N, C-alpha and C positions, 0 to 999 in steps of 0.2 A: 599394326596394333589395334585390336578392336577396342571399343569404347564400352565400358560397363555401364549398365542403367543405375541410376542414383538409388540409394539404400532406400530412401523412403517409398520408391516405385516398387521395388522387390519386396518389401515388407508390408505391402497393402494387405488389409485383412481379406480373406478369401470366404470365410463365412461370418454370421453374425455373431458367433461364439467369439470371434478373434477381434471384435470391436473393443478397444482399450478404453476404459473410463467413461464409457457411454452405455452402460448396464440397462439403465432405465429405458432408454432407446431400443436397444436390441430385444429386452424382454417384450415390448409393446409390440413392436414389428413382428416377432416371432408368433404372438399370439394371435394378432390379426391376420398373417399369412395362413396359420393354420386352420383358422375358421372362415378364410376365404372373404375377409370382411375389410379389403384393402380400399383406401380412398382413391379418386381418380387424380388427385392432386396433393402433393406434400411440399411444404415449404420448410427448408432446412436451414436452421438458424445457429450461426455460432462464430467465433474468432477463427482465424487461419488455423489449419494444421489440427483441427479437432475432429476430423473424420467425416465431414459433410458430403463430399464427392465420394469418397470410399463407400459410404452407407448408400447414396443414391444408386452406385453401382451394382451393389449387392442387393438392393431392393428391385431395381428394374430386371436384374438376372432371375431373381427369385420368381417374379411375374411370369416368367416363360419357362421356367425350369420344368422338365418332365416330371422329375420324382416328386416336387411341390405339388403338382397339380394332381398326380395320381394319390397323394395322400390326402388332398381336399377331397376328391371324390369319394374316398373310403371313410373319410371322417377321422383319420388318424392324427393325433397330435404330433407335431415336428418338434424335434430338437433344434436348438440354435446351431448345433454342429453340422445340422442336414441342409441350413438354409444359406444359399442353395448347394445342391449336390455336387456340382463342378465335374460330373461325370457324364452326364447326358449330352446329347448332340447339341441342345440349345444352348447349354452353358458353354461348352468347348467353343461355340461359334459365336458368342455373344459379341466379342469385340468387332467381327467382320459383318455382323448382321445389318442387313439394310433397314430394319425395323428398329434399331437402336441409334438413337440421334443425341449427340453430344454437341452442346453449344456455349461458346464463352461470350457472354453478352458484354464483358469489359471492352473486348475489341470489335465485336459485331453488334452494335447497338441500335442501327438506324431501323425503321419501319421496314425497308427493302430486305435487309437481312432476316427479320422477323418473318415476312411473308414467303420468303424463299424457303425458310425452314419448316414453315407450318403449310406449305402448299399441298402436301400429300397427306395431311392429317386425317382427311375425311375419306381416305382411301384405305382399304382393308389390308392388314398386315400381309405380307409377302411370304414370309417363312414362319413367323412367330405367332403367338396368341395373342400378344399386345404390342402396339408400337408405344415405345417410351421415349420421353423427351426430358433430358437432363440439361437444364439451363444454370449455368454457374455465373454467380455474381449478379443475379437477375435485377437487383436495385440500379445497376448502371444503364438499364435499357432506357432510352427515350419515352417521352410521354406517349407520341404516336406507336411505338412499338408496343408499350403497355397495353394500349386500347387494342391493338392488333390480336395479342394473346388472349386479352380478357374474354372476348367473345367465344372462343373454343373452349377455355376454362369453365366459362359460365354454362355452356351447354355442350359437354363433351361427347363425341362418339364413344360407344362402349368400348370400342378396342383401343383407346388412348390413354396413357397416363402421362401426367407431368411431374417432374421432380425438379424443384426449383431451390437453388442453393444461394444464401446471401450472408455476408457478414455485417450488414447494416440494415437490419428490419424496419428502423425506422425511416427509411427511405423508399421502401417497397409500399405502394398505393394501399390503402384500405380495402379499395376493391378487389385486389388480388389475396391479400392476407384474409379476407373473410371467407374466400372460396376455396381455401386450401387448410389441411390439417397441419399445424406447425410442429415441428419437431426441433426442442431447444437442445443444442448440444453445450456441453459443460467444458470449462478449461479442465485438463487433465491434472489430477493432483500429483505432486512431487513422489508421495510415497506410492502411488500407482505406476509411475512413468520408470522410475529408476529399476525395479526388479525386471521390468519388460526390456529395457535396454541391456541389462545382462544377459537376459534370455537370448536377444538378439545376436548380440556379440558372441556369445558361446556358439551359436549357429555359424558365424563366421570363422569360427576357430581362434578367437581372441578372448583373453581373459581380462574383462574390464573390473577393475577395482572398485568396490563399493563406494568408497568416497568419490571417486571420479564419475560413477554413474549418478550420483547425487547433485554432484556439481553440474553435469550436463542437465538433468532435470531441472534443477532450478533455473538455470540459464534461459531454457526453453519456455519459461512461464506458461506452461499449460498447453503448449503445442507439441504434438507428438511429431509431427512434420519437422520442425526446427529441431526436436532432440536427436531425430535419426539423422538429420543433415549433419549436426554436430558430431555425432558417433561416427559417421562415415568419413568426415574429415580427420578425426584423430585416427582412425583405424587405418587411413592410408598412409600415415606416417610412422607407424610403429610395426614392432614385429612381435606379434602373438600376446602382447600385455600393454594395458593402457593404465598408467597410474595418474594420481591427482596432478603430479608435475607434468605429465604429458599432455593432459587437458589444458592446462595453463599455458603451455608453449605451443601448443598446435592452434589453440584459438584466440592467442594473443590476451590473456587475462592477467590481472593483478593476482598473484597467489595470495591464499588465505593467511599464509605466514606473514606476508608483508602489511595486508589490511590489519592484522592484529597487533602487528608493532605500533601501527600509527594509532589505533584505539587505546591500547595500552598508555602509551606514552601521554596522550590527551588526558586520560583518566587519572594518569599518576601527575599531572599539572607540571610536566618536564618539559619546556619549551624547545631546549635543546634537542632532546631526543626526538620530540616530534618533528622539528625542522628535518632531522637525520631521516626519519621514517618516510616523511612524506617525498623527499627526495629520492629515496631508494624505490619508492611507488611510482614515481615519474619516469624512473629509469626503464620501465617495461614498454615505454612508447606511446601508452594510451592517453586520450585526451583527458583535460581535468574533470569534465562532466561524467565520463564513464568512471572514473576513480571514484568520484563523489556517490555515484549511484551504486558502485561495488560496496562502497563503506556502508551505506544505508542498508543494504541487503545482508551484510555480515551483521550490522547491528540489531536487524530485525530477528536473524536466526539467534543472536544472544539473547533477546529478550523471550523467544518462545522457548528457548532451553532452560530458561531460569524462572518459567512462568509458575512452577510451582514449589520453587526453592528460595527465591531471593526477591521479595517484593521491594525492598528500600531501593534496589539499583535502576528501578523503572524510570523514575524521574529524571534521572542523570542520563540515561539512554536516550529517553523521549527529546530532552533538550539538544542532545547531539545530533539526533536525527531531523529536528526542526532546523538547526543551524545549518546542515548540510542541504536541506531542501531549499533555504532561502538564498544559498550560495549557487545552488544549480540554476534557480531563476534569474540570478544576477549574471551568470555566466553568458546567456544565450544573448546574442548581439555585441557581447564585449570583446575588446581585443586582448584583455589580459586574464583569461579564465584561470590559468595556474596561479597568478597572484590571488586571486579572489578566494580560491580554494586554500591556498598557504596562510592567508591571513585569517582566514575562518578558522582553521585548525589550530593557529597559534592564539588566537583570541580564547579558543575554549580551553587552552591549555594554561592559560593565565592563571597564575596561584590566586586562592580565595583571598579576599581582606578579612581577616579575622578580628573580632571585637572582644576583648575580654571584659567583661562587665563586673562592677564592682559590688559584690552582694553585701547589702548592709541589713541587719536584722531589724524587724520593725519596732520591737521593743526598746532596743539600744537608741534608735532615733527617737522615740517618744519621751525617753527619761533624759535625753542629752539636752532638752531645749525647752525653755518654757514657753507655754502656749503663745503668750503675748508676742515674744520675740519670734515664733514662727509665723504667726499671723501677720507680723510686720515683713517677713521675709517674704512671704506670699504676695504680699500688696507691692513691694517694692520691685519683685521679679515679673509680676504680670504687667504693671505700669510701663516698666522698661520695654517689655515684649510688644506690647500695643503700639509704642512709638517705632520701635526699631523694626518689627516684623513688617511694616508698611514698606520700609526701604529694601528689604532683601526678598526676593521671589523664592516662595517654598517655605519660608522660615515660619510664617503664621501658622499653617497646616502642621508644622511639628510641634511648635510650641503649645497649640492646643491640646495636644496629647501629653504634655510634660505635667509633671506633680511636684511642687516643691515640699520635700520631706524634712529638711532641717535646714536651720539658718543659727550658724555658731560662728561668732567672731567675724572674720571677713570671708567666710566661705558658705555657699549656698548649695546644699545638695538637692539635685532634680533628678527625679525618676520617671522610668517610663517602663509601660507594660510589654513594649516589643523591643527586642534586641536590635532589630533594624532600624528602627527610629532612633534609639539611642547611639548606634553607631553613625548615624547620618548627622544627628546634631553635632556630636563631638568631632566628627571629621570636618564637616563644613561651615559650621557655625560658631562653634564655641568660643574660639579667639576673638571674633568680632563682638560676640555678645558680651563677653568678660569686658572688653573694651567700652561698650556702651553703658554696662553697669557701673564701671569705675568713673567715667565722664558724670554720670547722673548722681553719683554718691560723693564724688570729690576725692575719693581715694581707692586703691586696687581692690576689686571684689573678684574672688575665684569661684569657679563653679565645678563641682564634683558630680559626675554623671553615674547613675547606676540603673542597672536593670532588675526588675521584680514583678513577675506576672500576677502576684497577689496584691499589687497595690489597688486602691480603690479606684472607680471611674474618674478621668480627670475632670469631667464637668462638675463633679460634686465639689472639688476644691474652689471653684468660682463662685458657688451659690452660698448665700447666708441662710441661716435659719429663720422661720421654719420650713422654708421652701427647699432646704437641703433634704431633711428627713422626709418630707412628703416624696420628692423626687426619686430619692434612695429606695424608698418602700415601693414606687411603682416599677421601678426597675428590677428589683428583686422580684417582685409578683410575677413580672413578664419574662423573666430571666434574660433581660436585655444588658448587654455590655456598652451600650452607647444609648445617650439620652433621645437620639433622634429616632430609635426604633420604639420608643414607648408611646 
């Protein structure tokens, strides 16, 4: 049984017009080729699978294409579909031409390897117009090998062209970069990749569903080679049709349905349902960090889908994503990644602690207590707060934001401008503070907590006249809610 070439090899672009997602490079090269203004050295930069090597081969082939050379002589502008023509003798014999040299610097990085490659650079081409040297992963070359190639690039023979490709331009010496024209390859957008995948599938006689094509494109993360590899894998196990379920099964992914169940359960604050959903997700056999990354991708898609519809939900989804990112960092090096993910999701699904504030109209407070009695209540409350606050961590900061709004009988009404502070005081300090007030007064004292965002600034309650009026005027003038900002 004969072995078939990989799909990414069969689907390589044959002309500049077939370069997917790199139109800026295709247009620039087409103009330079038509006007015969090509450089002697190009540095092709980009992540894996974006078309660097394919473009280098197209460019090398175009340099020797007879149709291109005739158009250059006549001054005719070439269309991208004609570059190269793939019909002339030079194009048909390109792969076997002794003047076309391809070199993998990742596995041949020594100075001896480079010297062998360049030993014939100064000799005239045997059958072609130009000798071309395609060097992949050029950043992997040793320092000595870089120095060996530098001299030829610096003073190149007229019949030589260098096409260098790299995924890490920061590792390419500036001496090389400054002597090359740099072509920056972009990640291929999902919206560009998935229609192309459907077109390739159609040529294979397979109906690739749109949602399946989009998932493959997202999974490839901008790499067309990865996308074609995934498509090839899916196509090998189906009969004439690829659905979203087929993609999940063939590539071993968590289905969007399972991810949505986890997200819905967490957002509903249903811990029991969350536990069941994450258990179902683990049944796919994937690692915990892979499931967490899939959840982040799904949440990201939800955010973008609602970008123009529902702004209130963003903070909730952002918190969800931040928690998962933190969980992923904790998983690395841990022996219990599954438990870390489970506990993170269960914590996110924990029901919110609600606080029902006591709404008290300001006028009712003012008419129910004489001024002298209210002042006495304030002094009593703040005196005890100063003593008790030093014994309890965090209490003094909260009490500083408290305002005594009423003192009637044995009950002091304390207001806060923030519902969060009111809830913290009531939950963590109320009982202890009432006990401290009772011990100081010699009889039980109750505290009633309320929230009112229209209360005056707390600092004003602790300042006597005329300083209070001066401070209040300054705060109003500067529009400050805190005296420290004045």
